[in-house]
C-alpha positions as CSV (number, residue, x, y, z in Angstrom):
1,M,88.5,-58.8,-9.5
2,Y,85.6,-59.6,-11.8
3,I,84.7,-62.7,-9.7
4,N,84.8,-60.6,-6.5
5,T,82.5,-57.9,-8.0
6,D,80.0,-60.5,-9.2
7,S,80.0,-62.1,-5.7
8,Q,79.4,-58.8,-4.1
9,R,76.4,-58.1,-6.4
10,Q,75.0,-61.5,-5.6
11,G,75.4,-60.9,-1.9
12,T,73.8,-57.5,-2.1
13,L,70.9,-59.0,-4.1
14,S,70.4,-61.8,-1.6
15,L,70.4,-59.3,1.3
16,S,67.8,-57.2,-0.5
17,V,65.5,-60.2,-1.0
18,V,65.8,-61.0,2.7
19,L,64.9,-57.5,3.7
20,V,61.9,-57.3,1.3
21,S,60.6,-60.7,2.6
22,L,61.0,-59.4,6.2
23,A,59.1,-56.2,5.4
24,V,56.3,-58.2,3.8
25,T,56.1,-60.4,6.7
26,I,55.9,-57.5,9.1
27,C,53.2,-55.7,7.1
28,T,51.1,-58.9,6.8
29,A,51.3,-59.4,10.6
30,S,50.4,-55.8,11.2
31,M,47.4,-56.0,9.0
32,L,46.2,-59.2,10.7
33,V,46.6,-57.5,14.1
34,L,44.7,-54.4,13.0
35,C,41.9,-56.5,11.5
36,G,41.6,-58.5,14.7
37,I,41.5,-55.3,16.8
38,C,39.0,-53.8,14.4
39,T,36.7,-56.9,14.6
40,W,37.0,-56.9,18.5
41,C,36.3,-53.2,18.6
42,Q,33.3,-53.5,16.4
43,R,32.0,-56.3,18.6
44,K,32.6,-54.3,21.8
45,L,31.1,-51.2,20.3
46,G,28.1,-53.1,19.1
47,K,27.6,-54.5,22.6
48,H,28.2,-51.4,24.8
49,Y,27.2,-48.6,22.5
50,K,23.7,-49.6,21.3
51,P,21.2,-47.0,20.2
52,S,19.7,-44.7,22.8
53,L,16.4,-46.6,22.6
54,E,17.9,-49.4,24.6
55,T,20.0,-47.5,27.1
56,A,17.8,-44.4,27.9
57,D,15.5,-46.0,30.5
58,T,17.1,-49.3,31.4
59,P,19.3,-50.2,34.4
60,D,22.4,-49.9,32.1
61,S,21.9,-46.1,32.1
62,S,23.5,-43.9,34.7
63,R,20.0,-43.4,36.3
64,G,19.4,-47.1,36.4
65,R,22.8,-47.8,38.1
66,G,21.9,-45.3,40.8
67,E,18.7,-47.3,41.4
68,K,20.6,-50.5,41.7
69,K,22.9,-49.1,44.3
70,A,20.0,-47.8,46.4
71,I,17.9,-50.9,46.4
72,K,19.0,-53.8,48.7
73,L,17.3,-57.0,49.7
74,P,17.5,-58.9,53.0
75,G,21.0,-60.1,53.7
76,G,22.6,-57.1,52.1
77,S,22.7,-58.5,48.6
78,K,21.8,-56.2,45.7
79,A,18.4,-56.6,44.1
80,L,19.7,-56.1,40.6
81,N,22.6,-58.1,39.0
82,S,21.4,-58.5,35.5
83,T,24.6,-56.9,34.0
84,T,26.7,-59.6,35.6
85,V,24.6,-62.5,34.3
86,Q,24.6,-61.0,30.8
87,G,28.4,-60.7,30.8
88,Q,28.7,-64.5,31.1
89,L,26.9,-65.0,27.7
90,P,28.8,-65.2,24.4
91,H,28.9,-61.9,22.6
92,D,26.8,-62.9,19.6
93,E,24.1,-64.4,21.9
94,A,24.1,-61.3,24.1
95,D,23.7,-59.1,21.0
96,R,20.6,-61.0,19.9
97,R,18.9,-60.6,23.3
98,T,16.4,-57.9,23.9
99,E,18.1,-56.2,26.7
100,P,15.5,-53.5,27.5
101,H,12.8,-56.0,28.3
102,S,15.0,-58.1,30.4
103,S,16.4,-55.2,32.3
104,V,13.0,-53.6,33.0
105,S,11.6,-56.9,34.1
106,D,14.5,-57.3,36.6
107,L,14.0,-53.8,37.8
108,A,10.3,-54.3,38.3
109,N,10.9,-57.5,40.2
110,S,13.3,-55.8,42.5
111,L,11.0,-52.9,43.2
112,T,8.2,-55.3,43.8
113,S,10.3,-57.0,46.5
114,E,11.1,-53.7,48.0
115,M,7.6,-52.5,48.1
116,L,6.3,-55.7,49.7
117,M,8.9,-55.3,52.4
118,L,8.4,-51.5,53.0
119,S,4.7,-51.2,52.6
120,P,2.9,-50.2,55.8
121,G,1.2,-53.2,57.3
122,S,3.2,-55.8,55.1
123,E,4.8,-57.4,58.2
124,D,1.9,-57.2,60.6
125,D,-1.7,-57.2,59.3
126,D,-3.4,-57.9,62.6
127,G,-4.5,-54.3,63.0
128,H,-2.0,-53.2,65.7
129,E,-1.7,-49.6,66.2
130,G,1.0,-47.9,64.0
131,T,0.8,-50.6,61.4
132,G,-0.8,-49.5,58.2
133,R,-2.5,-46.5,59.9
134,E,-2.7,-43.3,58.0
135,N,-0.9,-40.6,60.0
136,L,-3.1,-37.5,60.2
137,G,-1.0,-35.6,62.8
138,R,-2.1,-34.4,66.2
139,I,-3.5,-31.3,67.9
140,Q,-2.8,-29.6,71.2
141,F,-5.6,-27.8,73.1
142,S,-6.7,-26.7,76.6
143,V,-10.2,-26.7,78.2
144,G,-11.5,-25.4,81.5
145,Y,-14.6,-24.0,83.1
146,N,-15.1,-20.8,85.2
147,F,-17.9,-21.5,87.7
148,Q,-18.2,-17.8,88.7
149,D,-18.7,-16.5,85.2
150,S,-20.4,-19.7,83.8
151,T,-17.9,-19.7,81.0
152,L,-16.3,-22.6,79.2
153,T,-12.8,-21.7,77.8
154,V,-11.3,-23.6,74.9
155,K,-7.7,-22.8,73.8
156,I,-6.5,-24.1,70.4
157,L,-2.7,-24.2,70.8
158,K,-1.0,-26.0,67.9
159,G,-0.9,-28.8,65.4
160,Q,1.9,-31.1,64.5
161,E,2.8,-33.4,61.6
162,L,-0.4,-32.6,59.7
163,P,-0.7,-34.3,56.2
164,A,-0.2,-32.3,53.0
165,K,-3.5,-31.8,51.3
166,D,-2.4,-29.4,48.5
167,F,-0.6,-30.3,45.4
168,S,2.3,-28.1,46.5
169,G,3.1,-30.6,49.3
170,T,1.7,-28.5,52.2
171,S,-1.7,-27.4,53.7
172,D,-3.5,-24.3,54.9
173,P,-5.0,-25.7,58.2
174,F,-7.6,-24.2,60.5
175,V,-9.8,-25.6,63.2
176,K,-13.6,-25.6,63.7
177,I,-14.9,-25.9,67.3
178,Y,-18.3,-27.4,68.1
179,L,-20.1,-28.4,71.3
180,L,-22.0,-31.4,70.1
181,P,-24.8,-32.2,69.6
182,D,-25.2,-28.5,68.7
183,K,-23.8,-28.1,65.2
184,K,-25.3,-24.8,64.3
185,N,-23.0,-22.7,66.6
186,K,-19.4,-23.1,65.7
187,L,-16.2,-21.1,66.1
188,E,-13.1,-21.2,63.9
189,T,-9.4,-20.4,64.2
190,K,-7.5,-18.4,61.7
191,V,-6.0,-20.1,58.6
192,K,-2.3,-20.8,58.8
193,R,-0.9,-20.7,55.3
194,K,1.4,-23.4,54.0
195,N,2.1,-24.9,57.4
196,L,2.1,-28.5,58.6
197,N,3.0,-27.6,62.1
198,P,0.8,-24.6,62.8
199,H,0.7,-22.5,66.0
200,W,-2.7,-20.9,66.6
201,N,-2.7,-19.9,70.3
202,E,-6.3,-18.7,70.1
203,T,-8.8,-18.6,73.0
204,F,-12.6,-19.2,72.6
205,L,-15.2,-18.4,75.3
206,F,-18.6,-20.0,75.6
207,E,-20.2,-17.5,78.0
208,G,-23.4,-18.0,80.0
209,F,-23.2,-21.7,79.7
210,P,-24.5,-23.5,82.8
211,Y,-22.3,-26.2,84.1
212,E,-25.2,-28.8,84.1
213,K,-25.4,-28.3,80.3
214,V,-21.6,-28.2,79.7
215,V,-21.1,-31.7,81.1
216,Q,-23.8,-32.9,78.6
217,R,-21.8,-31.7,75.7
218,T,-18.9,-33.2,73.7
219,L,-16.1,-30.9,72.6
220,Y,-15.5,-31.7,68.9
221,L,-12.5,-30.2,67.0
222,Q,-12.2,-30.6,63.2
223,V,-9.0,-29.7,61.4
224,L,-9.5,-28.7,57.8
225,D,-7.3,-27.5,54.9
226,Y,-8.6,-24.2,53.5
227,D,-9.3,-24.1,49.8
228,R,-10.2,-20.8,48.2
229,F,-11.7,-22.2,45.1
230,S,-13.4,-25.4,46.2
231,R,-14.6,-27.2,49.3
232,N,-12.3,-27.3,52.3
233,D,-10.6,-30.7,52.7
234,P,-11.0,-32.4,56.1
235,I,-7.7,-33.4,57.7
236,G,-8.9,-35.0,60.9
237,E,-11.0,-34.7,64.0
238,V,-10.9,-35.1,67.8
239,S,-13.9,-35.5,70.2
240,I,-13.8,-35.5,73.9
241,P,-16.9,-35.8,76.2
242,L,-16.7,-33.0,78.8
243,N,-18.2,-35.1,81.5
244,K,-14.9,-37.0,81.5
245,V,-12.8,-33.9,82.0
246,D,-12.0,-32.2,85.3
247,L,-13.1,-28.7,84.2
248,A,-12.3,-27.0,87.5
249,H,-8.8,-26.4,86.2
250,M,-7.5,-25.7,82.7
251,Q,-6.2,-29.0,81.3
252,T,-4.0,-29.4,78.2
253,F,-4.3,-32.4,75.9
254,W,-2.4,-33.8,73.0
255,K,-4.7,-35.9,70.8
256,E,-4.1,-37.8,67.6
257,L,-6.3,-36.8,64.8
258,K,-8.7,-39.5,63.4
259,P,-10.3,-39.6,60.0
260,C,-13.3,-37.3,59.7
261,I,-16.7,-39.1,59.7
262,D,-19.4,-37.4,57.8
263,G,-22.3,-36.6,60.2
264,S,-24.9,-37.4,57.5
265,G,-23.6,-41.0,57.1
266,S,-21.4,-42.9,54.7
267,R,-20.4,-41.4,51.3
268,G,-20.7,-44.8,49.6
269,E,-18.2,-47.3,48.2
270,L,-16.4,-47.7,44.9
271,L,-15.3,-51.0,43.3
272,L,-12.2,-50.7,41.1
273,S,-9.5,-53.0,39.9
274,L,-5.8,-52.4,39.4
275,C,-3.6,-54.2,36.9
276,Y,0.2,-53.6,36.8
277,N,2.2,-54.5,33.7
278,P,6.0,-54.3,34.5
279,T,7.0,-54.8,30.8
280,A,4.8,-52.0,29.4
281,N,5.3,-49.8,32.5
282,T,1.5,-49.3,32.9
283,I,-1.1,-49.4,35.6
284,T,-4.6,-49.9,34.3
285,V,-7.4,-48.6,36.6
286,N,-10.8,-50.1,35.9
287,I,-13.7,-48.2,37.5
288,I,-16.3,-50.9,37.9
289,K,-19.2,-49.6,39.9
290,A,-20.3,-47.7,43.0
291,R,-22.9,-48.4,45.6
292,N,-24.9,-46.4,48.2
293,L,-23.5,-43.0,47.1
294,K,-24.4,-40.0,49.1
295,A,-27.3,-38.0,47.6
296,M,-26.0,-34.5,46.7
297,D,-29.0,-33.1,44.9
298,I,-32.2,-31.8,46.3
299,G,-34.2,-34.6,44.8
300,G,-32.4,-37.2,46.9
301,T,-30.1,-38.4,44.2
302,S,-26.8,-37.6,42.4
303,D,-25.3,-37.5,38.9
304,P,-22.0,-39.2,39.6
305,Y,-18.9,-39.5,37.5
306,V,-15.3,-40.5,38.5
307,K,-12.3,-38.3,38.0
308,L,-8.7,-39.8,38.2
309,W,-5.5,-37.9,38.7
310,L,-2.1,-39.4,38.3
311,M,0.3,-37.8,40.8
312,H,4.1,-37.8,41.0
313,K,5.7,-36.2,44.0
314,D,2.5,-34.1,44.7
315,K,2.5,-32.9,41.1
316,R,-0.4,-33.5,38.7
317,V,0.7,-35.6,35.7
318,E,-2.4,-36.7,33.9
319,K,-6.2,-36.5,34.4
320,K,-9.0,-38.9,33.1
321,K,-12.7,-39.2,33.9
322,T,-15.7,-41.5,33.2
323,V,-19.0,-40.6,31.7
324,V,-21.7,-39.0,34.0
325,M,-24.5,-41.4,35.2
326,K,-27.7,-39.4,35.6
327,C,-29.9,-39.7,38.7
328,C,-28.1,-42.8,40.1
329,L,-26.7,-43.7,43.5
330,N,-25.5,-47.2,42.4
331,P,-23.9,-46.5,39.0
332,V,-22.1,-49.1,36.9
333,F,-19.2,-47.6,34.9
334,N,-17.0,-50.4,33.6
335,E,-14.4,-48.0,32.2
336,S,-10.7,-48.7,32.0
337,F,-7.9,-46.1,32.1
338,P,-4.2,-47.0,31.5
339,F,-1.5,-44.8,33.1
340,E,2.1,-45.0,31.9
341,I,4.3,-45.1,34.9
342,P,8.1,-45.9,34.7
343,T,9.0,-48.6,37.1
344,E,11.5,-46.4,39.0
345,R,8.6,-43.9,39.8
346,L,6.2,-46.4,41.4
347,R,7.3,-45.5,44.9
348,E,6.5,-41.8,44.3
349,T,3.2,-42.3,42.5
350,T,-0.3,-41.7,43.8
351,I,-3.5,-42.2,41.9
352,I,-6.3,-40.0,43.3
353,I,-9.8,-41.2,42.5
354,T,-12.6,-38.8,43.1
355,V,-16.3,-39.5,42.8
356,M,-18.0,-36.3,41.7
357,D,-21.6,-35.2,41.4
358,K,-22.3,-33.3,38.1
359,D,-24.2,-30.0,38.5
360,R,-25.2,-28.0,35.5
361,L,-25.9,-24.7,37.3
362,S,-23.2,-24.6,39.9
363,R,-19.8,-26.2,40.8
364,N,-19.6,-30.0,40.8
365,D,-19.7,-31.5,44.3
366,V,-17.2,-34.0,45.7
367,I,-18.9,-37.1,46.9
368,G,-15.8,-38.9,48.1
369,K,-12.1,-39.6,47.4
370,I,-9.6,-42.5,47.4
371,Y,-5.8,-42.1,47.5
372,L,-4.0,-45.2,46.0
373,S,-0.3,-45.6,46.7
374,W,2.0,-47.8,48.6
375,K,1.9,-45.4,51.6
376,S,-1.8,-44.5,51.9
377,G,-4.3,-46.0,54.3
378,P,-4.5,-49.7,55.2
379,G,-7.1,-50.6,52.6
380,E,-5.4,-48.7,49.9
381,V,-2.0,-50.1,50.8
382,K,-3.4,-53.6,50.7
383,H,-4.8,-53.1,47.2
384,W,-1.6,-51.5,45.9
385,K,0.5,-54.3,47.4
386,D,-1.7,-56.9,45.9
387,M,-1.4,-55.2,42.5
388,I,2.4,-55.2,42.6
389,G,2.5,-58.8,43.9
390,R,0.3,-60.1,41.1
391,P,1.6,-58.5,37.9
392,R,-0.6,-58.6,34.7
393,Q,-3.6,-59.6,36.8
394,A,-6.6,-57.4,37.4
395,V,-7.0,-57.1,41.2
396,A,-10.4,-55.8,42.3
397,Q,-11.4,-54.3,45.7
398,W,-14.1,-52.3,47.3
399,H,-13.1,-48.9,48.8
400,Q,-14.9,-46.7,51.3
401,L,-15.1,-43.1,50.0
402,K,-13.6,-40.5,52.3
403,A,-14.3,-36.8,52.6
């Protein structure tokens, strides 16, 4: 009995040792697994959950992913695939990389490609109609002559697809009617508030006008945007010599509006340069000089300065201006102005450059304007396209000032 009891105790002790050893082994394995998972989690968390400074405005953010889906290059391939390339790198090497600079650079390159493809005139620069031409809309009107009453009748019917001149994204159009070369006597339609497709349906009579004089006149229609607090902005013009019209019957015309030409001559030119830095998200505008500016003062000169507005979706974002050059029609400014523009906003950005004449006793006069964007007139589009295509280089170009 004693031997059996001792054997049982030894067996029980051996079993206990085995169980303890097994428990230790299981605990050790669990700790190793947990440590491995922890290390992996830390690595993953360190890679995908970096501080907001890196993810706020890069293609890894939700906004950036939306941009990547929207932008496609020829052949249907996506413009951005920086995330896939980065995933092929070792984790420690990827963690050391400066992801924001790389991502912004890729986004800038993709938008550059898209702008070069979509810019008006980028595929056909030979001046064909419809390529790179600024769309000013069109106007419908009727004209006829009553021989019995010696009366010329002009009906202004409607406008269509007029450009927005106001910062609210619309215009307040009206029409001035002249019989050139007489500029003193003019008639005007009513102003149609906030309307890019106005219907006027107004009739104007030039009574007691002999037919022999009518055929020596040119019907000139000028569409303007009414501004209560400053000079009205010209939208476009149409002219038609009346000797080329069968005035015996009322005839109706649709005419495309053309840029308004100032009757007193050119407003002058402005030389400026643009420099696009995709890494810093900036466009630097250098106002270099102007030549042959229009004289706005009684003494036959002007006091010019340049005002710059940064616009985003027809909203004013930032304003800057040069110094005033006294009594000078060929001023040299040489002033630079950087504008911070996120790359994803380039397609919706316009820089309005206005040459002004400073007046101490009254309101400053506008000498001329330039609208710089990827969808402006042909000269402006070319400059914008050259700027995007040659990053970090100052690209200079002369621009004709417009009313």
